[in-house]
GUPA-470845 format. One line per field, with one value per residue: residue in one letter; residue number from 1; x, y, z of N, C-alpha, C, O in turn. Coordinates in Angstrom, 3 decimals, decimal comma. Atoms other than C-alpha are relative to their C-alpha. Example, Ala and Ser with C-alpha at 12.3 -4.5 7.8 and 13.67 -1.06 7.14 Angstrom:
% residues 2
rest	c(a/s)
nr	c(1/2)
nx	c(0,890/-0,820)
ny	c(-1,190/-1,190)
nz	c(0,000/-0,060)
cax	c(12,300/13,670)
cay	c(-4,500/-1,060)
caz	c(7,800/7,140)
cx	c(0,900/-0,770)
cy	c(1,200/1,090)
cz	c(0,000/0,730)
ox	c(1,936/-0,261)
oy	c(1,181/2,198)
oz	c(0,665/0,899)
This chain:
% residues 72
rest	c(x/x/x/x/x/x/x/x/x/x/x/x/x/x/x/x/x/x/x/x/x/x/x/x/x/x/x/x/x/x/x/x/x/x/x/x/x/x/x/x/x/x/x/x/x/x/x/x/x/x/x/x/x/x/x/x/x/x/x/x/x/x/x/x/x/x/x/x/x/x/x/x)
nr	c(1/2/3/4/5/6/7/8/9/10/11/12/13/14/15/16/17/18/19/20/21/22/23/24/25/26/27/28/29/30/31/32/33/34/35/36/37/38/39/40/41/42/43/44/45/46/47/48/49/50/51/52/53/54/55/56/57/58/59/60/61/62/63/64/65/66/67/68/69/70/71/72)
nx	c(-0,084/-0,975/-1,131/-0,170/-1,313/0,023/-1,313/-0,345/-1,329/-0,685/-0,113/1,261/0,185/1,205/0,757/1,381/0,928/0,487/-1,106/-0,134/1,114/-0,287/-1,078/0,585/0,893/-0,841/-0,521/1,125/0,294/-1,065/0,190/1,231/-0,229/-0,876/0,815/0,916/-0,788/-0,380/1,193/0,281/-0,981/0,311/1,231/-0,317/-0,715/0,937/0,949/-0,700/-0,246/-1,321/0,098/0,992/-0,471/-0,881/0,650/-0,790/0,427/-0,936/0,546/0,572/1,213/-0,364/-0,576/1,049/0,302/-0,334/0,615/-1,024/0,665/0,404/1,335/0,073)
ny	c(-1,181/-0,899/-0,416/-1,429/-0,383/-0,805/-0,435/0,572/-0,432/-0,680/0,843/0,392/1,439/0,461/0,894/0,248/-1,105/-0,012/-0,436/-1,440/-0,639/0,101/-0,946/-1,342/-0,114/-0,131/-1,369/-0,873/0,170/-0,630/-1,454/-0,317/0,161/-1,086/-1,213/0,071/-0,175/-1,412/-0,773/0,308/-0,693/-1,430/-0,195/0,135/-1,208/-1,114/0,114/-0,083/-1,407/-0,430/-0,760/-1,062/-1,017/-0,928/-1,282/-0,686/-1,384/-0,905/-0,387/1,162/-0,278/-0,155/-1,315/-0,968/-0,937/-1,377/-1,006/-0,995/-1,217/-0,714/-0,553/-1,479)
nz	c(-0,819/0,606/-0,813/-0,188/-0,516/-1,218/-0,439/-1,298/-0,431/1,083/1,194/0,613/-0,068/0,673/-0,878/0,433/-0,232/-1,373/-0,852/0,200/-0,706/-1,436/-0,287/0,008/-1,142/-1,188/0,006/-0,331/-1,423/-0,781/0,078/-0,710/-1,436/-0,428/-0,046/-1,133/-1,223/-0,094/-0,359/-1,400/-0,838/0,043/-0,764/-1,428/-0,405/-0,005/-1,094/-1,277/-0,239/0,444/1,236/-0,100/-0,938/0,696/0,262/1,015/0,139/-0,674/-1,297/-0,665/-0,756/-1,407/-0,257/-0,323/1,066/-0,418/0,838/0,316/0,439/-1,231/0,167/0,032)
cax	c(52,233/54,103/57,440/58,136/61,284/61,709/64,615/66,221/69,192/70,045/69,814/67,023/65,636/63,141/60,453/56,961/53,993/52,721/56,165/56,352/52,905/53,939/57,090/55,128/52,566/55,331/56,868/53,442/52,765/56,126/55,511/51,963/53,017/55,820/53,372/50,866/53,591/54,810/51,276/50,756/53,984/53,081/49,575/50,977/53,374/50,564/48,111/50,782/51,288/54,800/53,746/50,798/52,798/54,882/53,974/55,167/53,337/55,449/53,117/52,259/48,950/50,810/52,298/50,344/48,636/50,134/48,308/50,874/48,297/48,014/44,782/43,541)
cay	c(-76,292/-73,213/-71,964/-68,507/-66,638/-65,345/-63,565/-65,507/-63,888/-61,809/-64,664/-65,387/-68,892/-70,697/-72,345/-73,753/-71,413/-72,480/-71,968/-68,477/-67,612/-68,844/-66,723/-63,598/-64,282/-64,672/-61,342/-59,655/-61,116/-59,889/-56,342/-56,355/-57,642/-55,075/-52,267/-53,447/-53,647/-50,122/-48,725/-50,479/-48,999/-45,484/-45,842/-47,043/-44,085/-41,681/-43,030/-43,236/-39,487/-39,467/-38,215/-36,079/-34,108/-32,319/-28,631/-26,972/-23,666/-20,603/-19,624/-22,288/-22,543/-22,548/-19,056/-16,186/-13,810/-10,344/-7,334/-5,175/-2,621/-0,024/1,323/4,948)
caz	c(-45,203/-46,400/-45,150/-43,755/-42,785/-39,220/-37,581/-34,711/-32,958/-36,008/-38,515/-40,970/-40,464/-42,686/-40,544/-40,965/-40,947/-37,521/-35,968/-37,485/-36,096/-32,654/-32,831/-33,764/-31,027/-28,421/-29,468/-29,285/-25,825/-24,561/-25,789/-24,412/-20,991/-20,784/-21,579/-18,978/-16,321/-17,161/-16,984/-13,640/-12,219/-13,376/-11,903/-8,566/-8,448/-9,296/-6,738/-4,039/-4,447/-5,851/-9,275/-8,195/-5,571/-8,196/-8,334/-11,537/-11,117/-10,194/-7,343/-4,834/-3,013/0,318/-0,112/1,446/-0,950/-0,724/-2,031/-3,806/-4,934/-2,144/-3,586/-3,704)
cx	c(1,118/1,102/0,031/1,376/-0,202/1,435/0,238/1,443/0,812/0,161/-1,392/-0,077/-1,309/-0,674/-1,386/-0,885/-0,468/1,089/0,204/-1,113/0,235/1,092/-0,527/-0,894/0,800/0,583/-1,096/-0,342/1,041/-0,155/-1,235/0,191/0,906/-0,770/-0,950/0,751/0,422/-1,180/-0,354/0,964/-0,286/-1,268/0,261/0,757/-0,939/-0,924/0,676/0,371/1,352/-0,071/-0,983/0,452/0,906/-0,776/0,868/-0,390/0,966/-0,491/-0,661/-1,239/0,311/0,599/-1,125/-0,182/0,291/-0,624/1,026/-0,617/-0,488/-1,388/0,009/0,096)
cy	c(0,882/0,365/1,518/0,252/0,867/0,337/-0,530/0,365/0,586/-0,802/-0,325/-1,523/-0,341/-1,031/-0,227/1,178/0,059/0,425/1,508/0,755/-0,026/0,993/1,430/0,208/0,185/1,409/0,995/-0,091/0,682/1,513/0,422/-0,078/1,098/1,312/0,017/0,214/1,456/0,883/-0,224/0,748/1,495/0,289/-0,105/1,222/1,194/-0,061/-0,014/1,444/0,470/0,839/1,158/1,116/1,019/1,261/0,784/1,456/0,911/0,445/-1,197/0,409/0,230/1,364/0,986/0,998/1,387/0,984/1,100/1,310/0,736/0,621/1,509/0,595)
cz	c(-0,558/0,992/0,078/0,582/1,232/0,365/1,410/0,297/-1,147/-1,277/-0,524/-0,056/-0,702/0,895/-0,583/0,401/1,449/0,986/-0,117/0,725/1,505/0,397/0,035/1,207/1,292/0,091/0,390/1,483/0,871/0,008/0,788/1,514/0,540/0,111/1,179/1,314/0,162/0,389/1,465/0,926/0,040/0,804/1,499/0,511/0,082/1,214/1,367/0,320/-0,475/-1,260/0,105/0,929/-0,667/-0,335/-0,962/-0,156/0,758/1,375/0,637/0,782/1,473/0,316/0,294/-1,160/0,519/-0,989/-0,251/-0,478/1,253/-0,094/0,058/1,369)
ox	c(2,169/0,951/-0,379/2,006/-0,929/2,375/-0,494/2,360/2,003/0,752/-2,318/0,844/-2,326/-0,079/-1,785/-0,518/-0,540/0,793/0,497/-0,866/-0,047/1,036/-0,167/-0,884/0,402/0,639/-0,848/-0,568/0,701/-0,029/-1,201/-0,242/0,679/-0,572/-1,106/0,257/0,373/-1,031/-0,732/0,540/-0,229/-1,321/-0,282/0,504/-0,816/-1,107/0,015/0,758/1,638/0,677/-0,847/-0,199/1,338/-1,816/1,960/0,238/1,519/0,322/-1,513/-1,403/-0,526/0,781/-2,185/0,769/-0,258/-0,556/1,339/0,099/-1,402/-1,987/1,069/0,052)
oy	c(0,377/0,224/2,209/-0,650/1,860/-0,307/-0,185/-0,089/0,304/-0,309/-0,564/-2,188/0,312/-2,051/0,429/1,998/1,146/1,064/2,172/1,806/0,952/1,581/2,204/1,290/0,958/1,989/1,916/0,936/1,283/2,146/1,424/0,817/1,597/2,063/1,051/0,905/1,989/1,793/0,722/1,287/2,109/1,292/0,679/1,684/2,020/0,937/0,228/1,741/1,664/1,807/2,139/2,160/1,967/1,207/1,219/2,171/0,512/0,654/-1,839/1,581/0,763/1,685/0,917/1,341/1,815/0,790/1,879/2,296/0,268/0,940/2,112/1,817)
oz	c(-0,951/2,205/-0,854/1,133/1,187/-0,103/2,337/-0,388/-1,282/-2,237/0,252/-0,529/-0,468/1,244/-1,546/1,242/2,022/1,996/0,878/1,316/2,197/1,477/0,923/1,794/2,163/1,176/1,169/2,122/1,891/1,057/1,501/2,240/1,642/1,066/1,829/2,205/1,271/1,205/2,157/1,948/1,106/1,517/2,278/1,624/0,986/1,911/2,377/1,450/-0,396/-1,395/-0,626/0,959/-0,010/-0,990/-0,595/-0,937/1,783/2,275/0,022/1,120/2,201/1,491/-0,327/-1,863/1,534/-2,203/0,650/-0,653/1,931/0,933/0,231/1,516)
């Protein structure tokens, strides 16, 4: 079985191939799980109305429409 080098706590360590694959898989799982949790939190905030209630337009739909053109 071949040896590979992985980084553990800032140090390069020579390990077996299967140990290196397990280390890479664990790192991938951690990143994937973190991304799924972040997407879930953003979705919960959006569907609860916290993110969708932000109105960035200068004129709101709740303001009355005033006709500034007096006409002929």
